[in-house]
DSSP file (Angstrom, degrees, kcal/mol; ACC not computed):
  #  RESIDUE AA STRUCTURE BP1 BP2  ACC     N-H-->O    O-->H-N    N-H-->O    O-->H-N    TCO  KAPPA ALPHA  PHI   PSI    X-CA   Y-CA   Z-CA
    1    1 A M              0   0    0      0, 0.0     0, 0.0     0, 0.0     0, 0.0   0.000 360.0 360.0 360.0 137.9  -19.9    2.8    1.0
    2    2 A N     >  -     0   0    0      1,-0.1     4,-2.3    26,-0.1     5,-0.2  -0.446 360.0-121.1 -76.3 150.6  -18.8    0.4    3.7
    3    3 A P  H  > S+     0   0    0      0, 0.0     4,-2.2     0, 0.0     5,-0.2   0.816 111.1  54.5 -63.2 -31.8  -17.7    1.8    7.1
    4    4 A I  H  > S+     0   0    0      2,-0.2     4,-2.4     1,-0.2     5,-0.2   0.947 109.8  46.7 -66.0 -46.7  -14.2    0.2    6.8
    5    5 A F  H  > S+     0   0    0     23,-0.4     4,-3.0     1,-0.2     5,-0.2   0.923 112.2  51.2 -59.7 -44.2  -13.6    1.8    3.4
    6    6 A E  H  X S+     0   0    0     -4,-2.3     4,-2.3     1,-0.2    -1,-0.2   0.908 110.4  48.9 -60.3 -42.7  -14.9    5.2    4.7
    7    7 A R  H  X S+     0   0    0     -4,-2.2     4,-1.6     2,-0.2    -1,-0.2   0.931 115.2  43.1 -64.0 -46.3  -12.5    5.0    7.7
    8    8 A V  H  X S+     0   0    0     -4,-2.4     4,-3.1     1,-0.2    -2,-0.2   0.913 112.9  52.9 -67.2 -42.0   -9.5    4.2    5.6
    9    9 A L  H  X S+     0   0    0     -4,-3.0     4,-2.7    -5,-0.2    -1,-0.2   0.890 104.7  55.8 -60.6 -40.1  -10.4    6.7    2.9
   10   10 A H  H  < S+     0   0    0     -4,-2.3     4,-0.5    -5,-0.2    -1,-0.2   0.934 113.9  39.8 -58.2 -46.6  -10.7    9.5    5.6
   11   11 A S  H >< S+     0   0    0     -4,-1.6     3,-1.4     1,-0.2     4,-0.4   0.930 113.9  54.1 -66.9 -45.5   -7.1    8.8    6.7
   12   12 A F  H >< S+     0   0    0     -4,-3.1     3,-1.7     1,-0.3    -2,-0.2   0.886 103.2  56.4 -56.6 -42.1   -5.8    8.2    3.1
   13   13 A N  T 3< S+     0   0    0     -4,-2.7    -1,-0.3     1,-0.3    -2,-0.2   0.665  99.9  60.5 -67.7 -15.6   -7.2   11.6    2.0
   14   14 A Q  T <  S+     0   0    0     -3,-1.4     2,-1.1    -4,-0.5    -1,-0.3   0.549  82.1  92.8 -86.5  -7.8   -5.1   13.3    4.8
   15   15 A Q    <>  -     0   0    0     -3,-1.7     4,-1.5    -4,-0.4     3,-0.3  -0.726  53.4-175.9 -88.9  97.7   -1.9   12.0    3.3
   16   16 A T  H  > S+     0   0    0     -2,-1.1     4,-2.4     1,-0.2    -1,-0.2   0.809  80.3  61.8 -65.0 -28.4   -0.7   14.8    1.0
   17   17 A F  H  > S+     0   0    0      2,-0.2     4,-2.1     1,-0.2    -1,-0.2   0.918 102.9  49.1 -64.2 -41.9    2.2   12.7   -0.2
   18   18 A M  H  >>S+     0   0    0     -3,-0.3     5,-2.0     1,-0.2     4,-1.3   0.879 111.1  50.8 -64.5 -36.4   -0.2   10.0   -1.7
   19   19 A Q  H  <5S+     0   0    0     -4,-1.5    -2,-0.2     2,-0.2    -1,-0.2   0.904 107.8  53.0 -65.1 -41.0   -2.1   12.8   -3.4
   20   20 A T  H  <5S+     0   0    0     -4,-2.4    -2,-0.2     1,-0.2    -1,-0.2   0.888 109.9  48.1 -60.8 -39.9    1.2   14.2   -4.8
   21   21 A L  H  <5S-     0   0    0     -4,-2.1    -1,-0.2    -5,-0.1    -2,-0.2   0.781 112.6-120.9 -70.5 -26.7    2.0   10.7   -6.3
   22   22 A G  T  <5 +     0   0    0     -4,-1.3    -3,-0.2     1,-0.2    -2,-0.1   0.639  55.6 158.6  92.1  17.6   -1.5   10.4   -7.7
   23   23 A A      < -     0   0    0     -5,-2.0     2,-0.4    14,-0.2    -1,-0.2  -0.398  23.9-157.6 -75.5 151.9   -2.4    7.2   -5.8
   24   24 A Q  E     -A   36   0A   0     12,-2.8    12,-2.8    -2,-0.1     2,-0.5  -0.996  19.1-126.6-132.8 135.6   -6.0    6.2   -5.2
   25   25 A L  E     +A   35   0A   0     -2,-0.4    10,-0.2    10,-0.2     3,-0.1  -0.703  33.9 170.1 -74.8 122.9   -7.5    3.9   -2.5
   26   26 A T  E     +     0   0A   0      8,-2.5     2,-0.3    -2,-0.5     9,-0.2   0.532  57.8  15.5-116.0 -10.2   -9.5    1.4   -4.5
   27   27 A G  E     +A   34   0A   0      7,-1.6     7,-2.7   -22,-0.1    -1,-0.3  -0.948  50.5 169.9-164.0 143.1  -10.5   -1.2   -1.9
   28   28 A A  E     +A   33   0A   0     -2,-0.3   -23,-0.4     5,-0.2     2,-0.3  -0.864  15.4 145.7-157.1 121.4  -10.7   -1.7    1.9
   29   29 A E  E >   -A   32   0A   0      3,-2.7     3,-2.4    -2,-0.3     2,-0.1  -0.881  64.5 -53.0-142.0 173.3  -12.3   -4.5    3.8
   30   30 A E  T 3  S-     0   0    0     -2,-0.3    40,-0.1     1,-0.3    36,-0.1  -0.302 125.5  -4.1 -58.3 118.6  -11.4   -6.1    7.1
   31   31 A G  T 3  S+     0   0    0     35,-0.6    70,-2.0    34,-0.2     2,-0.3   0.499 122.0  79.6  81.7   5.2   -7.7   -7.2    6.8
   32   32 A R  E <   +AB  29 100A   0     -3,-2.4    -3,-2.7    68,-0.2     2,-0.3  -0.982  47.7 174.6-150.9 132.8   -7.2   -6.2    3.2
   33   33 A V  E     -AB  28  99A   0     66,-1.9    66,-2.6    -2,-0.3     2,-0.4  -0.990  10.5-160.6-138.1 146.1   -6.5   -2.9    1.4
   34   34 A T  E     -AB  27  98A   0     -7,-2.7    -8,-2.5    -2,-0.3    -7,-1.6  -0.993   7.4-178.5-129.0 134.1   -5.8   -2.0   -2.3
   35   35 A I  E     -AB  25  97A   0     62,-2.5    62,-3.2    -2,-0.4     2,-0.3  -0.991   9.8-158.7-128.8 138.2   -4.2    1.2   -3.6
   36   36 A E  E     -AB  24  96A   0    -12,-2.8   -12,-2.8    -2,-0.4    60,-0.2  -0.886   6.4-169.9-119.7 150.8   -3.6    1.9   -7.3
   37   37 A L  E     - B   0  95A   0     58,-2.4    58,-3.0    -2,-0.3   -14,-0.2  -0.967  19.0-134.8-139.8 119.9   -1.2    4.3   -9.0
   38   38 A P  E     - B   0  94A   0      0, 0.0    56,-0.3     0, 0.0    55,-0.1  -0.449  39.1 -95.6 -69.8 148.0   -1.2    5.3  -12.6
   39   39 A F        +     0   0    0     54,-2.8     2,-0.3    -2,-0.1     3,-0.1  -0.362  47.2 179.6 -60.7 139.7    2.2    5.3  -14.4
   40   40 A S    >   -     0   0    0      1,-0.1     3,-2.1    -3,-0.1     4,-0.0  -0.962  32.4-145.4-145.3 127.1    3.8    8.7  -14.5
   41   41 A E  G >  S+     0   0    0     -2,-0.3     3,-1.5     1,-0.3     7,-0.1   0.780 100.4  69.8 -59.8 -25.6    7.2    9.6  -16.0
   42   42 A A  G 3  S+     0   0    0      1,-0.3    -1,-0.3    -3,-0.1    -3,-0.0   0.656  99.0  49.5 -66.2 -14.6    7.5   12.2  -13.2
   43   43 A L  G <  S+     0   0    0     -3,-2.1     8,-2.8     5,-0.1    -1,-0.3   0.195  91.9 109.7-109.0  14.9    7.9    9.3  -10.7
   44   44 A C  B <   -F   50   0B   0     -3,-1.5     6,-0.2     6,-0.3     2,-0.1  -0.512  59.3-133.7 -94.0 157.9   10.6    7.3  -12.6
   45   45 A Q    >   -     0   0    0      4,-2.6     3,-1.8    -2,-0.2    -1,-0.1  -0.307  50.4 -75.9 -92.6-172.9   14.3    6.7  -12.0
   46   46 A Q  T 3  S+     0   0    0      1,-0.3    -2,-0.0     2,-0.1    -1,-0.0   0.665 128.9  52.7 -66.3 -18.8   17.0    7.1  -14.6
   47   47 A Q  T 3  S-     0   0    0      2,-0.1    -1,-0.3     3,-0.0     3,-0.1   0.383 119.3-102.5 -98.4   4.1   16.2    3.9  -16.5
   48   48 A G  S <  S+     0   0    0     -3,-1.8     2,-0.2     1,-0.3    -2,-0.1   0.512  81.2 125.0  91.7   5.1   12.5    4.6  -16.9
   49   49 A F  S    S-     0   0    0     42,-0.1    -4,-2.6     1,-0.1    -1,-0.3  -0.624  75.3 -92.4 -89.6 154.2   11.1    2.4  -14.1
   50   50 A L  B     -F   44   0B   0     40,-2.6    40,-0.4    -6,-0.2    -6,-0.3  -0.501  59.4 -96.2 -61.5 136.6    8.9    3.7  -11.4
   51   51 A H    >>  -     0   0    0     -8,-2.8     4,-2.0    -2,-0.2     3,-0.8  -0.197  21.5-124.8 -61.3 143.2   11.3    4.7   -8.6
   52   52 A A  H 3> S+     0   0    0      1,-0.3     4,-2.9     2,-0.2     5,-0.2   0.828 111.9  60.1 -57.1 -33.5   11.8    2.1   -5.8
   53   53 A G  H 3> S+     0   0    0      2,-0.2     4,-1.8     1,-0.2    -1,-0.3   0.858 105.0  48.1 -64.5 -34.7   10.8    4.8   -3.3
   54   54 A V  H <> S+     0   0    0     -3,-0.8     4,-2.1   -11,-0.2    -2,-0.2   0.926 113.0  47.3 -69.2 -45.7    7.4    5.1   -5.0
   55   55 A V  H  X S+     0   0    0     -4,-2.0     4,-2.3     1,-0.2    -2,-0.2   0.919 113.1  49.0 -61.7 -44.4    6.9    1.3   -4.9
   56   56 A A  H  X S+     0   0    0     -4,-2.9     4,-2.8     1,-0.2    -1,-0.2   0.865 107.8  55.0 -64.8 -36.5    8.0    1.1   -1.3
   57   57 A T  H  X S+     0   0    0     -4,-1.8     4,-2.4     2,-0.2    -1,-0.2   0.923 109.5  46.5 -62.3 -44.7    5.6    3.9   -0.4
   58   58 A L  H  X S+     0   0    0     -4,-2.1     4,-2.5     2,-0.2     5,-0.2   0.931 113.5  48.9 -62.9 -44.9    2.7    2.0   -1.9
   59   59 A A  H  X S+     0   0    0     -4,-2.3     4,-1.7     1,-0.2    -2,-0.2   0.917 112.1  48.5 -61.5 -44.5    3.8   -1.2   -0.1
   60   60 A D  H  X S+     0   0    0     -4,-2.8     4,-2.4     1,-0.2    -1,-0.2   0.922 112.4  49.0 -61.0 -45.6    4.1    0.6    3.2
   61   61 A N  H  X S+     0   0    0     -4,-2.4     4,-2.8     1,-0.2     5,-0.2   0.898 108.5  50.5 -66.3 -42.3    0.7    2.2    2.9
   62   62 A V  H  X S+     0   0    0     -4,-2.5     4,-1.9     1,-0.2    37,-0.2   0.877 113.0  47.3 -67.5 -33.4   -1.3   -0.9    2.0
   63   63 A C  H  X S+     0   0    0     -4,-1.7     4,-2.2    -5,-0.2    -2,-0.2   0.936 113.5  47.6 -69.8 -45.1    0.2   -2.8    4.9
   64   64 A G  H  X S+     0   0    0     -4,-2.4     4,-2.1     1,-0.2    -2,-0.2   0.915 114.7  45.7 -61.1 -43.5   -0.5    0.1    7.3
   65   65 A Y  H  X S+     0   0    0     -4,-2.8     4,-1.5     2,-0.2    -1,-0.2   0.841 108.0  56.2 -72.9 -31.5   -4.0    0.5    6.1
   66   66 A A  H  < S+     0   0    0     -4,-1.9   -35,-0.6    -5,-0.2     4,-0.4   0.933 109.7  47.9 -60.3 -43.6   -4.7   -3.2    6.2
   67   67 A A  H >< S+     0   0    0     -4,-2.2     3,-1.9     1,-0.2     4,-0.3   0.906 105.7  58.3 -61.6 -41.7   -3.7   -3.1    9.9
   68   68 A L  H >< S+     0   0    0     -4,-2.1     3,-1.5     1,-0.3    -1,-0.2   0.845  95.5  64.3 -58.4 -33.9   -6.0   -0.1   10.4
   69   69 A T  T 3< S+     0   0    0     -4,-1.5    -1,-0.3    -3,-0.3    -2,-0.2   0.695 104.3  47.3 -64.3 -16.7   -9.0   -2.1    9.2
   70   70 A K  T <  S+     0   0    0     -3,-1.9    -1,-0.3    -4,-0.4    -2,-0.2   0.376  94.7  94.1-105.4   2.6   -8.5   -4.4   12.2
   71   71 A T  S <  S-     0   0    0     -3,-1.5     3,-0.1    -4,-0.3     6,-0.0  -0.579  81.0 -99.6 -95.4 158.1   -8.1   -1.7   14.9
   72   72 A P    >   -     0   0    0      0, 0.0     3,-2.0     0, 0.0    -1,-0.1  -0.335  53.2 -81.0 -69.5 157.0  -10.8   -0.3   17.2
   73   73 A D  T 3  S+     0   0    0      1,-0.2     3,-0.1    -2,-0.0   -66,-0.0  -0.296 119.3  29.2 -54.7 139.6  -12.4    3.1   16.3
   74   74 A G  T 3  S+     0   0    0      1,-0.4    -1,-0.2    -3,-0.1     2,-0.1   0.168  96.1 111.7  92.3 -17.5  -10.2    6.0   17.5
   75   75 A A    <   -     0   0    0     -3,-2.0    -1,-0.4    -7,-0.1     2,-0.3  -0.488  46.8-166.6 -83.4 159.3   -7.0    4.0   17.1
   76   76 A D        -     0   0    0     -2,-0.1    60,-3.2    -3,-0.1     2,-0.3  -0.821   8.5-134.4-134.4 176.5   -4.4    4.8   14.5
   77   77 A V  E     -C  135   0A   0     -2,-0.3     2,-0.3    58,-0.3    58,-0.2  -0.950  13.2-173.2-136.1 153.4   -1.3    3.0   13.1
   78   78 A V  E     -C  134   0A   0     56,-2.1    56,-3.1    -2,-0.3     2,-0.4  -0.987  35.7-105.0-140.7 148.2    2.3    3.6   12.3
   79   79 A T  E     -C  133   0A   0     -2,-0.3    54,-0.2    54,-0.2     3,-0.1  -0.578  29.7-179.3 -74.0 129.0    4.9    1.4   10.6
   80   80 A A  E     -     0   0A   0     52,-2.8     2,-0.3     1,-0.4    53,-0.2   0.762  69.1 -16.4 -93.5 -33.6    7.4    0.0   13.0
   81   81 A E  E     -C  132   0A   0     51,-1.8    51,-3.0     2,-0.0    -1,-0.4  -0.959  58.6-175.5-166.1 146.3    9.4   -2.0   10.4
   82   82 A F  E     -C  131   0A   0     -2,-0.3     2,-0.4    49,-0.2    49,-0.2  -0.987  10.5-157.4-149.6 151.8    9.1   -3.3    6.9
   83   83 A K  E     -C  130   0A   0     47,-2.7    47,-2.2    -2,-0.3     2,-0.4  -0.987  16.2-168.8-123.4 132.2   11.2   -5.4    4.6
   84   84 A I  E     -C  129   0A   0     -2,-0.4     2,-0.5    45,-0.2    45,-0.2  -0.965  11.9-160.3-126.9 140.4   10.7   -5.2    0.8
   85   85 A N  E     -C  128   0A   0     43,-3.0    43,-2.3    -2,-0.4     2,-0.7  -0.981  10.5-151.7-115.9 121.8   12.0   -7.3   -2.0
   86   86 A F  E     +C  127   0A   0     -2,-0.5    41,-0.3    41,-0.2    40,-0.1  -0.846  18.5 175.9 -91.0 116.9   12.0   -5.8   -5.5
   87   87 A V        -     0   0    0     39,-1.9    40,-0.2    -2,-0.7    -1,-0.1   0.626  61.6  -2.7-103.8 -15.3   11.6   -8.7   -7.9
   88   88 A R  S    S-     0   0    0     38,-1.2    -1,-0.3    36,-0.1    36,-0.0  -0.964  89.9 -72.2-164.3 162.7   11.4   -7.0  -11.2
   89   89 A P        -     0   0    0      0, 0.0     2,-1.5     0, 0.0    28,-0.1  -0.292  46.0-118.1 -61.4 143.2   11.3   -3.4  -12.6
   90   90 A A        +     0   0    0    -40,-0.4   -40,-2.6    36,-0.1     2,-0.4  -0.649  58.2 146.1 -85.5  86.3    8.1   -1.4  -12.0
   91   91 A I        +     0   0    0     -2,-1.5     2,-0.3   -42,-0.2     3,-0.1  -0.988  21.8  85.9-125.6 130.7    7.1   -0.9  -15.6
   92   92 A G  S    S-     0   0    0     -2,-0.4    27,-0.3     1,-0.1     3,-0.1  -0.970  83.9 -75.3 166.5-176.5    3.4   -0.8  -16.7
   93   93 A E  S    S-     0   0    0     25,-2.7   -54,-2.8    -2,-0.3     2,-0.3   0.805 108.8 -11.0 -76.5 -31.4    0.3    1.3  -17.2
   94   94 A R  E     -BD  38 118A   0     24,-1.4    24,-3.0   -56,-0.3     2,-0.4  -0.985  63.0-121.8-161.3 160.7   -0.4    1.3  -13.4
   95   95 A L  E     -BD  37 117A   0    -58,-3.0   -58,-2.4    -2,-0.3     2,-0.5  -0.881  17.3-162.2-106.7 143.1    0.7   -0.3  -10.2
   96   96 A V  E     -BD  36 116A   0     20,-2.8    20,-2.9    -2,-0.4     2,-0.4  -0.984   8.1-168.2-124.9 118.5   -1.7   -2.1   -7.9
   97   97 A A  E     -BD  35 115A   0    -62,-3.2   -62,-2.5    -2,-0.5     2,-0.4  -0.899   2.9-172.5-109.7 134.4   -0.6   -2.7   -4.3
   98   98 A T  E     -BD  34 114A   0     16,-2.6    16,-2.2    -2,-0.4     2,-0.4  -0.992   2.7-165.6-129.5 133.0   -2.5   -5.0   -2.0
   99   99 A G  E     -BD  33 113A   0    -66,-2.6   -66,-1.9    -2,-0.4     2,-0.3  -0.927   3.6-170.0-120.3 144.9   -1.9   -5.5    1.8
  100  100 A F  E     -BD  32 112A   0     12,-3.1    12,-2.3    -2,-0.4     2,-0.5  -0.976  23.3-123.7-133.0 142.6   -3.1   -8.2    4.0
  101  101 A V  E     + D   0 111A   0    -70,-2.0    10,-0.2    -2,-0.3     3,-0.1  -0.759  25.5 176.7 -83.6 128.3   -3.1   -8.7    7.8
  102  102 A E  E    S+     0   0A   0      8,-3.0     2,-0.3    -2,-0.5     9,-0.2   0.850  70.5   1.1 -94.3 -50.3   -1.4  -11.9    8.8
  103  103 A T  E     - D   0 110A   0      7,-1.7     7,-2.4     2,-0.0     2,-0.5  -0.998  63.1-158.6-141.6 143.6   -1.6  -11.6   12.6
  104  104 A M  E     + D   0 109A   0     -2,-0.3     5,-0.2     5,-0.2     2,-0.2  -0.980  15.1 170.7-127.1 122.1   -3.2   -8.9   14.8
  105  105 A G        -     0   0    0      3,-2.6    -2,-0.0    -2,-0.5     0, 0.0  -0.443  50.5 -90.9-110.7-169.4   -2.2   -8.3   18.4
  106  106 A K  S    S+     0   0    0     -2,-0.2     3,-0.1     1,-0.1    -1,-0.0   0.865 121.1  10.3 -72.4 -35.9   -3.2   -5.5   20.9
  107  107 A R  S    S+     0   0    0      1,-0.2    28,-2.7    27,-0.1     2,-0.4   0.642 126.5  47.2-117.6 -23.5   -0.1   -3.4   20.0
  108  108 A L  E     - E   0 134A   0     26,-0.2    -3,-2.6     2,-0.0     2,-0.4  -0.949  53.9-169.1-128.8 146.0    1.5   -4.9   16.9
  109  109 A C  E     -DE 104 133A   0     24,-2.4    24,-3.2    -2,-0.4     2,-0.5  -0.999  12.4-148.8-131.0 131.8    0.1   -6.2   13.6
  110  110 A V  E     +DE 103 132A   0     -7,-2.4    -8,-3.0    -2,-0.4    -7,-1.7  -0.901  25.6 175.9-103.1 127.0    2.1   -8.2   11.1
  111  111 A C  E     -DE 101 131A   0     20,-2.9    20,-2.6    -2,-0.5     2,-0.3  -0.843  18.4-155.6-125.9 160.3    1.1   -7.7    7.5
  112  112 A R  E     +DE 100 130A   0    -12,-2.3   -12,-3.1    -2,-0.3     2,-0.3  -0.946  17.6 175.0-130.8 157.5    2.3   -8.8    4.0
  113  113 A G  E     -DE  99 129A   0     16,-2.4    16,-2.5    -2,-0.3     2,-0.3  -0.976  17.0-152.5-154.7 167.6    1.8   -7.1    0.7
  114  114 A E  E     -DE  98 128A   0    -16,-2.2   -16,-2.6    -2,-0.3     2,-0.5  -0.990   8.3-148.7-143.2 151.3    2.6   -7.1   -2.9
  115  115 A V  E     -DE  97 127A   0     12,-2.5    11,-3.3    -2,-0.3    12,-1.6  -0.990  19.5-167.7-120.6 127.2    2.9   -4.5   -5.6
  116  116 A R  E     -DE  96 125A   0    -20,-2.9   -20,-2.8    -2,-0.5     2,-0.5  -0.901  15.6-139.5-116.6 143.0    1.9   -5.6   -9.2
  117  117 A A  E     -DE  95 124A   0      7,-2.9     7,-2.2    -2,-0.4     2,-0.5  -0.871  17.1-153.8 -97.2 132.4    2.5   -3.8  -12.4
  118  118 A I  E     +DE  94 123A   0    -24,-3.0   -25,-2.7    -2,-0.5   -24,-1.4  -0.927  22.6 162.4-109.5 127.3   -0.4   -4.0  -14.9
  119  119 A S  E >   - E   0 122A   0      3,-2.5     3,-2.3    -2,-0.5    -2,-0.0  -0.945  68.3 -16.8-148.7 123.2    0.4   -3.7  -18.6
  120  120 A Q  T 3  S-     0   0    0     -2,-0.3     3,-0.1     1,-0.3    -1,-0.0   0.870 127.6 -51.8  49.8  44.0   -1.8   -4.7  -21.5
  121  121 A G  T 3  S+     0   0    0      1,-0.3     2,-0.3     0, 0.0    -1,-0.3   0.387 114.2 118.8  78.5  -4.1   -4.0   -6.8  -19.2
  122  122 A Q  E <   - E   0 119A   0     -3,-2.3    -3,-2.5     2,-0.0     2,-0.5  -0.745  49.2-155.5 -95.6 143.5   -1.0   -8.7  -17.8
  123  123 A S  E     + E   0 118A   0     -2,-0.3     2,-0.4    -5,-0.2    -5,-0.2  -0.979  14.2 176.4-122.6 125.8   -0.2   -8.5  -14.1
  124  124 A K  E     - E   0 117A   0     -7,-2.2    -7,-2.9    -2,-0.5     2,-0.3  -0.995  32.2-117.8-131.8 134.9    3.3   -9.1  -12.7
  125  125 A V  E     + E   0 116A   0     -2,-0.4    -9,-0.3    -9,-0.2     3,-0.1  -0.511  32.0 172.0 -67.7 129.9    4.6   -8.9   -9.2
  126  126 A V  E     +     0   0A   0    -11,-3.3   -39,-1.9     1,-0.3   -38,-1.2   0.595  64.8  16.0-110.9 -20.4    7.3   -6.2   -8.9
  127  127 A A  E     -CE  86 115A   0    -12,-1.6   -12,-2.5   -41,-0.3     2,-0.4  -0.992  54.7-159.5-155.7 146.7    7.7   -6.1   -5.1
  128  128 A L  E     -CE  85 114A   0    -43,-2.3   -43,-3.0    -2,-0.3     2,-0.3  -0.969  19.1-172.6-123.6 142.3    6.9   -8.2   -2.0
  129  129 A V  E     -CE  84 113A   0    -16,-2.5   -16,-2.4    -2,-0.4     2,-0.4  -0.977  19.2-165.8-138.1 147.3    6.7   -6.7    1.5
  130  130 A Q  E     -CE  83 112A   0    -47,-2.2   -47,-2.7    -2,-0.3     2,-0.4  -0.999  23.4-176.5-127.1 133.9    6.4   -7.8    5.1
  131  131 A A  E     -CE  82 111A   0    -20,-2.6   -20,-2.9    -2,-0.4     2,-0.5  -0.963  26.4-148.1-134.8 146.5    5.6   -5.1    7.7
  132  132 A T  E     -CE  81 110A   0    -51,-3.0   -52,-2.8    -2,-0.4   -51,-1.8  -0.973  24.7-166.2-108.8 124.1    5.2   -4.8   11.4
  133  133 A V  E     -CE  79 109A   0    -24,-3.2   -24,-2.4    -2,-0.5     2,-0.4  -0.933   9.8-142.1-117.2 131.1    2.7   -2.1   12.2
  134  134 A A  E     -CE  78 108A   0    -56,-3.1   -56,-2.1    -2,-0.4     2,-0.5  -0.744  12.0-134.4 -93.8 138.2    2.2   -0.5   15.6
  135  135 A V  E      C   77   0A   0    -28,-2.7   -58,-0.3    -2,-0.4   -60,-0.0  -0.804 360.0 360.0 -89.5 126.7   -1.3    0.4   16.9
  136  136 A V              0   0    0    -60,-3.2   -59,-0.2    -2,-0.5    -1,-0.1   0.342 360.0 360.0-123.1 360.0   -1.2    3.9   18.5
């Protein structure tokens, strides 16, 4: 296992909320992280889509963890701000969220991310995010 993945996984495993959702860290390399979530009716809103709060949580986490991959050992990160656009309903067998570092400074990191719904081998973007992450 690569050291970046191990570092992100250690933090990810401490997030009980992500465990409650059933999310899994599936990839982590410098400047890029992927988290997947299987569809669950328990996480849906009244029309049968995965709830926007669930989608936003995945988007927030992949951006934060992408930023973490670029920080020195011993540093941590917290989200300072994020903007999300929901572009279609989150319907599918699973969601795949990917976060990327755009710029990294000493104290702030700007990231972008996307959340895709996977259904019958088809992948469609359901949300786009831009986040500012603070290094602490």
